[in-house]
C-alpha positions as CSV (number, residue, x, y, z in Angstrom):
1,X,132.7,261.3,192.0
2,X,129.7,263.5,192.1
3,X,127.4,263.4,195.1
4,X,123.7,263.3,195.5
5,X,121.8,265.8,197.8
6,X,118.2,265.2,198.9
7,X,116.4,268.4,200.1
8,X,113.3,267.6,202.1
9,X,110.3,269.8,203.0
10,X,110.6,272.2,200.0
11,X,107.4,274.5,199.9
12,X,105.2,273.9,196.9
13,X,105.7,277.4,195.7
14,X,109.6,277.0,195.7
15,X,109.3,273.9,193.8
16,X,106.9,275.5,191.4
17,X,109.0,278.5,190.9
18,X,112.3,276.4,190.2
19,X,110.2,274.2,187.8
20,X,109.2,277.4,185.9
21,X,112.6,278.7,185.9
22,X,114.1,275.4,184.6
23,X,111.4,275.3,181.8
24,X,112.2,279.0,180.7
25,X,115.9,277.8,180.7
26,X,115.0,274.8,178.7
27,X,116.5,272.3,181.1
28,X,115.2,270.0,183.5
29,X,114.6,270.9,187.4
30,X,117.7,268.7,188.4
31,X,119.9,270.5,185.7
32,X,118.8,273.9,186.7
33,X,119.2,273.5,190.5
34,X,122.7,271.8,189.9
35,X,123.8,274.9,187.7
36,X,122.4,277.3,190.5
37,X,124.3,275.3,193.2
38,X,127.6,275.4,191.2
39,X,127.2,279.2,190.7
40,X,126.3,279.8,194.5
41,X,129.4,277.7,195.6
42,X,131.7,279.9,193.4
43,X,130.6,283.1,195.0
44,X,131.7,284.1,198.5
45,X,129.1,284.0,201.3
46,X,127.8,287.2,202.7
47,X,129.9,286.9,205.9
48,X,133.2,286.1,204.0
49,X,132.4,289.0,201.6
50,X,132.0,291.5,204.6
51,X,135.2,290.2,206.1
52,X,137.1,290.8,202.9
53,X,135.7,294.3,202.7
54,X,136.5,295.0,206.3
55,X,140.1,293.7,205.8
56,X,140.5,295.9,202.6
57,X,139.2,298.9,204.5
58,X,141.5,298.3,207.5
59,X,144.6,297.9,205.2
60,X,143.9,301.2,203.2
61,X,143.1,303.1,206.5
62,X,146.4,301.9,207.9
63,X,148.5,302.7,204.6
64,X,146.9,306.1,204.2
65,X,149.1,309.0,204.7
66,X,147.4,312.0,206.2
67,X,147.1,315.1,204.0
68,X,148.4,318.4,205.2
69,X,146.2,321.4,204.3
70,X,148.2,323.7,201.9
71,X,147.5,326.7,204.2
72,X,149.6,325.0,206.9
73,X,152.7,324.4,204.7
74,X,155.5,326.8,204.8
75,X,156.0,328.9,201.7
76,X,159.0,327.9,199.5
77,X,162.0,330.1,199.8
78,X,163.3,329.5,196.3
79,X,160.2,330.8,194.6
80,X,160.8,333.9,192.9
């Protein structure tokens, strides 16, 4: 069952901006904020996003095979 959330002490400028955005979207402030909250909940937080990037970077770095410069390689004996 859906829950209700009450947010207190919202600055007037924020309320006015949300009201304007809702009107431009053709919906009520309640519907607009609900849609924004749903969208927000489906994205990772900044902290989770950073943690995922660090984990990927660590996995890539540990799986990377170091490159050997061509000039260090022995010439092939069967060329010729």
